[in-house]
Every structure is written in C-alpha cells, then in structure tokens.
N, C-alpha and C positions, 0 to 999 in steps of 0.2 A: 347505309350510312358511314359516315368517317369517324375514325376516334376522336376529333374534334367535335363534330355535330354530337357524337352521343356524350362528351363531356360535358355539353352545353345544357343538354335537354337533363342529363340524370348528374347535374352539380353535385357534389357531396355537401356544399353548404346547406342545400335545400332538404338534402334527407336527413332525418332523422337516426343518429345514429344507433344501432341495435345490440344488444350485448347477451350472448347465450350462457347460462349458466347449466353445465351438466356434472353430471356425477351420481356414482349410485347410490341405493338409498342408504341414507345416514351420515352421509360425509360430510355433511355440514353446509350445504349448499345456501339453504335457508338463513342462515347465522350470517353466510357469508353478504348476503342480499340485504337482511337488516342492515350491516355496514356501511355499504356501498350508498343505500338510502338516507342513512344520517349523513356520511359525506357529502352528496348530491346537496342535500337542503342547506349544508354549513356552508357551502360555497354559494348557494344563491339558483342552485339548478331545479328544474322541474320534471322529476322522474316519472316515470309512469312503469309498472309491473304486471306481466302478465305471468301467469302460473298454472302449472299441469300438473293434475294429479291421476295418478293411475287408482281411480276408486272413486266412489259416488259422491265423496265428500273432502274438501281441498282441508285438511287440518291447518299445513302451512298458511293458507291465504286467511282463516279463520285467525290466526296468531297475527297475523301484518295487519290486516283489518283491525282487531283490537287495539292496535298501537296508531292508529289515525291515518294510516295510508289507504290509497284506493288501489283496490287491486281487480284484475281482469282474469278470470278464473275460466279455465278450461279441464273440464272434470269427465271422470269415468271414461276414459280411454287415453290412449297415449298420443301426444300431440303431434307424435311425426307419422302416424298411421291411421289411426283409426278415427281421430278428427282432423287429422292433417288438411282437409279439403277445407274446413272452416279456418283454419287459420289466418288467411289470408283475408277475410271478413274482419276478423278479431282484430287484425294489424289496422285496418282502415278507419276502423272505429275509434282505436285507441290514439293513432297518429291524427283523429280530427281534434283531438284535444290541443293538440301544439305543444308534447311534451319537449323539454331539451334531451333526454336519452328516455331509453326503454329497454327494460330487464325483461328476459323472460327465463325464468327458472323451469325448468325440465323435469319432467318425471325422470329417476335413475334409468329407466327401461328404454330411453327415447334413441333412436337410430340419430347422430348428429347430421349424416350424409343428406336424408330426405327432409330433418327440420332446416337444415339451410337453402336445401333445393325449396322448399316452400315457402321459404322467406323472402327467397330474390326473382320471385314470378313476377308476370309483366304488370300484375293488377298492384302488386304492393311496392314493385321495384323504384317507382319515381317518387316513394314517398319515406321508405326506410333505407337504410345499408346495413349490412349486416358487419358489426368495426369489429367485433373478437369472439372468443370462444374461450369457455372459461372450462377447466375439467377441475373437478375438486374431488382430491384422492381421499380414501380415509387407509392410513397404512395397514391396520391392522389387519380390517375386513377385505383389504387390496390381497393383502399373501392369502386369506381364506378364501378368498371368491377366485383366484385367478384362473384358475382351470375351470371351474366350471362357466362362467360367465367372461371367457378369455375376449371373445369377439367384440360384446359390447364395450366394455372397458377398454382395450385396444383400439378401439374407432375414435371416441372420445379423448384416448390419450393423443392418439396421432396426428388429430387434427387443430388439438388445441396451440391456442396463443399464449394461455397462460394455464400451468399446470400446480395447483395447490396440494402440496402435500400436508392437509391437515391433521389437524388433530393428532399433532407430532406429540408432543408429550406422553400419548398412550404407546410409543413404540422406541425401540431401543436405538442406539445408533446404526448397530449393524443393520436392520429392518431398513431404516432409513437409506442408508447408504445402497442396498441393496436397489431398492424400488427408484432410488434417482438414477443409478446406472439403467434399469429396466425403460424406465423413461427416456432417457437421453438417445438409447437405441433404437425405439420406436420413433419419436419424434426429437431430431437434433436441433432446429429451429428454435423450438418452446423456449419459455421462460420458467423455470420451476423455483417457486417458493416455496420452503418450509414454514408453515404456519401453524397457529393456535387460535381456535376460534373465528379464522378467518381475517385474522387481522394483516394487513399488508399494505403496501402503496398503492391507494386505489386511482391516485391520476394515472400509475401507469396503467391501469387497465382503462380507465377513460380516455388516455391519449391514443388507443388503438385507433388503426383507420382502416380497416376492413382487409387483411394479408390473407384471409383463410378461403374464401369460397372461389379464388380465380383456380385452383386446379380441379375443381369440383365438377367439371362440364364433363359428365359421363352421364349412361343411362343406369338404373338402378329400378329394382323391383322393389314395392314397399315390405318393408319387415312386418314379419309376423308376430304376434306377442303371445299367442294362444296358450303359451306353457306358462304364462306368468296369472297368479289366480289373485282376487281382492275378495275380502268381506269386510264388509260396515254392518256394523250392529249400533243401534240406537238404545242408550240406558237409560229406560224413562224412570227409573227410580235410583236413589243412592245407592253403594254397594258397601259390600262389608270390606274394609282395606286390607285385611290381612289372605282374604279370599282372593281378591282381585292381584295382589301381588303374589301370590301362589300362583296361579295362572300365567303369570305373565313371566314369572320365571322358570317356569317349566313346559314353555311353548313346545312345538316340533321344531326340530331343525328347519324341517322345510317351509317354514314361517322366517323370513327373511327380515319382516320389517314389521312392526306395531307401533301406532301412535295414536293421539286422542285427548280425551278431555271427557273426564269424570268428576262426580262429586261421591264423598263418603257420609256414612250415617253419621259419623261423629265428627261434624265439621261442616261449617256453612259456606267453605270456602270451594272453587272451581280448582282443578288440579288438570296439569297437563304431564303426559306421560309419553315415554319414547322407549322403543327396544328394539336393537339391532342385534340380529344374530344371538342373541340372549343376553347381551348387555342391556340391562333395564334400569332406567332412571325415571324419576318424578319431581315435579316442583308445582308450589302453588303459583298460580297466577291471578291476574287481576285485570281481564279485560271488558272493554264496552265497545259494541255489543257483546252480551256473551253468546259465545257459542252454545248450540246444542250439544249433550254429553253425547257423545259417539265414539267409537273406536274402530279404525281402520287397519285389517291386516292383508298383509300383502306376501306373496311368497310363490311357491311352486307344488301344486297336487297335496296341498291340505284337506284334512275334513273341515271343510265350513260346518256342517252340524254341528258335529261335536264341540268345535271350538264356538259356534254360535252357543250351545249349551252350557258348556264352560264359564264362559263369560256372563249369562245370564243368571246363574247360579250363583253368582257373587253377591246377588242382591239380598238385602237383609230378610226378606220374607220367602227366598229361595230355600227349597230342602237342601239338606249338604249334599246329598245322592246326586242332582242335576249337575256336579260341578265333573262328574265322572262319565 
C-alpha cells in the first residue's frame, strides 16, 4: 500500500483523536481529566472517557460519574496487559457514539508502550488515532519513588508529548529544577509544564496530532505487574472517624495508595479520601448516584488480612482490638 493510499484510508479527519493520560498513583491524573472535560464542554466538544483502575472498583470513575460524565470503565487489571486484549473492543464501543475526542486515564502502573500498541492495532486503527501522551508527575513522590519505580516512571516520561510537574506547590524550587533537568535529559522533545491541580493551556494538549507512536514499531513482551497488590474492602456500616483516620495515617510503607468513599457515625454525609505514601486527605462530597462505601488499597506485598481487619475495626460496633 502506498503512503498516499494509506493516508486516504486512514484519514486523520475521520479518526477520533485519543489522548492518553499516564502517571503514577496520586499524581493528579483525575483532576487534570476533570478540567479537560470541562474545557471540552465549554468549547462545544463531545468528549468520551475511558478509565482503568488496578482494583475491583474504580474510585475515580465513580467520582466523574457523580459529576454527570459518562465513563467507560476497565477495572481489576492493568489496561496494558491483564485486560489489554479487551481494549480494542472497548475503543470500538466508545467510538460508536461518535465523540469528538477520547481520553483514557490509565492506572499508574500501565506500560505506555503496550498501551499505545493496543490502541494502534488494526481493529481500531481506522477509528481512532493516538494524538498525545501526557505524563503527570508528582514532584515530591517522584523523588521518593525514583529508585524503586524508575523503569515505569522513565517509560512514561520518555514517551510523553507533555509532562506536567503537578502539585508544584508541594515542592521547593530546587526540587522542581532538579526534576525538570531529569525530564529534559530523558525526553528533550517533550513540553514541560509546572502546574497546580492540572491547570494548563488545554488547547495545547487538544492540538497535538499524534507524534508519539511513530518510533514504537518494535516487539515487546507484555509487562508483568504481579508485584503490585490491591485490596478492596466494602464498608457496610458507618465508621468511627477517629479510628479510620488513625488507620489511614499509620499505613505501612508498602501501601502506596489508598482511596475510597466512606461514611461516619456522626454525620449523614458521604466522604471521599485519598492517601499517597502517607499523605492523607479527606473531603465531603455530594455525588449522584452515590457510590457504595468502599476503600481500595494499592501497594507492594502488604498484609491484606491485617489491613482488612484494621479497616473493619473502625466500625462503631467493632471491638477496638480488631484494629490491631
């Protein structure tokens, strides 16, 4: 097939731009996605959202759904390997609704090379085009995780069209300068933005045309994420807030990320919380429909049963000893 013939069949105008949002756990990917969706709607664009969570329940998907967005979820596996074979079918389904743009927020564990490979296979190549890859970095945790998770962070950074040094208010100038230099060394062509809560020029992202997948025509074996563990706990009764916060603030270092929705005995409201490497935050939310109360933990080799007992021990009718 000649290049001209290929351009005619796979004309960019007929293919839906697909933007991949990657980044490690808690870096701010969902906040960026929320702002992108708001920007698209303000411009009269019809966005579609696909989200992947390495656990049984997609906390971020519930959050977006409660704000009125339609979300296609892929849960309980990493989108680039465990459930990678179904990505093509999911993309075909989403494309059938004829959105103007598709966003995929990947689990922080995803291998971007495998993901791009899945999104450019023949069954979807005529429907969508990979327009950009965005890597969202959390400067504080980037420094803390660089050694242990260097390969994953490196891949996402090396391939990104845009790198967001997000949560920049939590890092000093020297830390930001050092990470900027690291990113430039890994990927000289990328556009580096220092941001807070994902605030950026969103047209810069939407204007990307798909530079990233050309150099990826190489064979790779599927990544293995068996060393990443998850635990999802359904909270069937309200919790005692003091007990819950004590558990969240004393999580073992092998728990990298915890998030979810809970209720407390002294309040009728539902609360959303997030914990990233010991940094804990909780806020009241008002979502319709209300997601079920549950907590998701992600980490490496933590004691699932001990953590489950500790969480269930936060219930009002639980014995204090159950937390230990």
